[in-house]
C-alpha positions in Angstrom: -86.2 382.7 39.9 -85.4 381.3 43.4 -83.5 383.5 45.8 -82.1 382.6 49.2 -81.9 385.2 52.0 -79.8 384.1 55.0 -79.8 386.6 57.9 -80.2 386.1 61.6 -82.3 389.3 62.0 -86.0 388.4 61.6 -87.1 391.9 60.5 -84.5 392.1 57.7 -85.3 388.5 56.5 -89.0 389.3 56.4 -88.5 392.7 54.7 -86.3 391.2 52.0 -88.6 388.2 51.5 -91.7 390.3 51.1 -90.1 392.8 48.8 -88.6 390.2 46.5 -91.8 388.2 46.4 -93.7 391.4 45.4 -91.3 391.5 42.4 -92.1 388.0 41.3 -89.3 386.0 42.9 -89.6 382.8 45.0 -87.7 383.4 48.2 -86.3 380.8 50.7 -85.2 382.1 54.1 -82.6 380.9 56.6 -81.6 382.2 60.0 -78.2 380.4 60.2 -75.4 379.7 57.9 -75.8 376.0 58.3 -79.5 376.2 57.6 -78.7 378.2 54.4 -76.2 375.5 53.3 -78.8 372.8 53.8 -81.1 374.7 51.5 -78.4 375.3 48.9 -77.6 371.6 48.7 -81.2 370.4 48.4 -83.0 373.2 46.4 -82.3 375.0 43.2 -81.2 378.5 44.0 -80.4 381.2 41.4 -79.0 383.9 43.8 -78.1 384.1 47.4 -78.2 387.1 49.8 -76.0 386.5 52.8 -75.3 388.3 56.1 -71.7 388.0 57.3 -72.4 387.6 61.0 -74.5 384.5 61.4 -74.3 381.8 64.1 -72.7 378.4 63.6 -71.4 379.2 60.1 -70.7 382.9 59.1 -71.3 384.3 55.7 -67.6 384.2 54.6 -67.4 380.4 55.4 -70.7 379.8 53.7 -69.5 381.6 50.6 -66.4 379.4 50.5 -68.6 376.3 50.5 -70.9 377.8 47.8 -68.0 378.5 45.5 -66.7 374.9 45.8 -69.8 373.8 43.9 -71.7 376.8 42.4 -71.3 380.0 40.4 -74.6 381.5 41.4 -74.5 385.3 42.2 -74.0 386.1 45.8 -74.7 389.4 47.4 -73.5 390.3 50.9 -76.0 392.3 53.0 -74.2 393.2 56.2 -73.5 395.7 58.9 -69.7 395.0 58.5 -68.7 397.9 56.4 -64.9 397.9 56.9 -63.0 398.0 53.6 -61.1 394.9 54.6 -64.4 393.0 55.0 -65.5 394.1 51.6 -62.2 393.1 50.0 -62.4 389.7 51.8 -66.0 389.1 50.7 -65.3 390.0 47.0 -62.1 388.1 47.0 -63.9 385.0 48.2 -66.2 385.3 45.2 -69.1 387.6 46.2 -70.6 389.5 43.3 -71.8 392.5 45.3 -71.6 393.9 48.8 -74.4 396.1 50.3 -74.0 397.7 53.7 -76.8 398.0 56.4 -78.8 400.1 56.7 -79.8 399.7 53.1 -82.5 400.8 50.6 -84.7 397.8 49.8 -85.3 399.3 46.3 -81.6 399.3 45.7 -81.3 395.7 46.9 -84.1 394.6 44.5 -82.4 396.5 41.7 -79.0 394.8 42.4 -80.7 391.4 42.6 -82.2 392.0 39.1 -78.9 393.2 37.7 -77.0 390.2 39.0 -79.5 387.7 37.7 -79.4 389.4 34.3 -75.6 389.3 34.1 -75.6 385.7 35.2 -78.2 384.8 32.6 -76.1 386.6 29.9 -73.0 384.8 31.1 -74.7 381.4 31.0 -76.2 382.1 27.6 -72.7 382.8 26.3 -71.3 379.6 27.8 -74.1 377.6 26.2 -73.7 379.2 22.8 -73.2 376.5 20.3 -69.8 376.3 18.6 -69.9 378.2 15.4 -66.9 376.5 13.8 -66.5 372.8 13.6 -63.2 371.2 12.3 -62.8 367.8 11.0 -59.6 366.8 9.2 -58.7 369.7 6.9 -62.3 370.7 6.7 -63.8 373.6 8.8 -67.5 374.5 8.8 -68.3 378.0 9.8 -72.0 377.9 10.7 -72.3 381.6 11.2 -71.1 382.3 7.6 -72.7 379.1 6.2 -69.4 378.2 4.6 -67.0 375.2 4.6 -63.3 375.6 4.2 -60.6 373.2 3.1 -57.1 374.0 4.2 -58.3 377.5 4.9 -59.8 378.1 1.5 -63.6 378.4 1.0 -65.3 375.7 -0.9 -68.0 376.6 -3.4 -71.2 374.8 -2.4 -74.8 375.1 -3.2 -77.3 375.4 -0.4 -78.2 371.7 -0.2 -74.6 370.7 -0.7 -73.6 372.9 2.2 -76.3 371.4 4.5 -75.4 367.9 3.5 -71.7 368.4 4.1 -72.4 370.2 7.4 -74.6 367.3 8.5 -71.6 365.0 7.9 -69.1 367.3 9.7 -71.4 367.5 12.7 -71.7 363.7 12.8 -68.3 362.4 11.7 -67.7 358.6 11.5 -71.5 358.0 11.6 -73.0 356.0 8.7 -76.2 357.5 7.1 -78.5 355.8 4.6 -79.6 357.8 1.6 -83.1 358.2 3.1 -81.7 359.5 6.4 -79.6 362.1 4.5 -82.6 363.1 2.4 -84.8 363.6 5.4 -82.1 365.6 7.3 -81.4 368.0 4.4 -84.5 368.1 2.3 -87.0 367.3 5.0 -89.4 365.8 2.4 -89.6 362.1 3.2 -92.7 361.7 1.0 -90.7 362.7 -2.1 -87.6 360.7 -1.3 -85.3 360.2 -4.3 -82.0 358.4 -3.7 -80.6 359.7 -7.0 -80.9 363.2 -5.7 -78.6 362.3 -2.7 -76.1 360.5 -5.0 -75.9 363.6 -7.3 -75.2 365.9 -4.3 -72.7 363.5 -2.8 -70.9 363.4 -6.2 -70.8 367.2 -6.3 -69.5 367.5 -2.8 -66.7 365.0 -3.6 -65.7 367.0 -6.6 -65.2 370.0 -4.3 -63.5 368.4 -1.2 -61.6 365.4 -2.6 -58.2 365.5 -4.3 -59.4 362.6 -6.3 -63.2 362.0 -6.3 -62.6 358.4 -7.4 -60.4 357.7 -4.4 -62.2 359.8 -1.6 -60.3 360.7 1.5 -63.4 362.1 3.3 -66.7 361.0 2.0 -66.7 357.2 2.0 -69.3 354.9 0.5 -70.5 352.1 2.8 -71.7 349.5 0.3 -75.3 348.4 0.7 -75.9 351.0 3.5 -75.0 354.6 2.6 -72.2 357.1 3.4 -70.1 358.4 6.2 -67.5 361.1 6.7 -64.2 359.4 7.7 -60.9 361.0 7.3 -57.6 359.1 7.6 -55.4 361.4 5.6 -54.8 358.5 3.2 -56.6 357.7 0.0 -58.8 354.6 -0.1 
């Protein structure tokens, strides 16, 4: 993890840098707000520790610029302990506010906590969608079930995987071999009749009339695709 420390006091910068590096972090240091901004726009930084009172660009203005483009955790480390300064800093988007003089062990602990929370937040944001809807079909990946008009469809394991593959890739045409490889993962034993049987079973469960499918269409000479128009064809 890369951490930026921006403070115009050399002793504090060095103390924070050494302590964080002893805890396994990579630390970039800046003396001025403008210098810190240059680092933030050219390097990957996972957390920033900012002083408020810096020359050229103070910590508050630097935070404003950071929040225009990034959600990285920001901790203020400053001698300005007035409640209004804390309210302003947190209101601008700071994640924590630590007053000088400070405990370096406490700062390291707060850095670790902020990075952990941010990682958990990003993990939640990146969590794949558990439910996918197409037409009147809805696949619930967590429950391994497909619903039609809100009612669960009875499917075997391979039928579920095959239908889910179609729902995850609507409008895309697949050959029988591609479907077999995606669901059975046994290219050596490829059997197009196996695919045809499972397609037929799926149609019997999701189509109003399997002979005139609304969902699972046959593309002659190629294979199948999931294409829903709401009309029989």
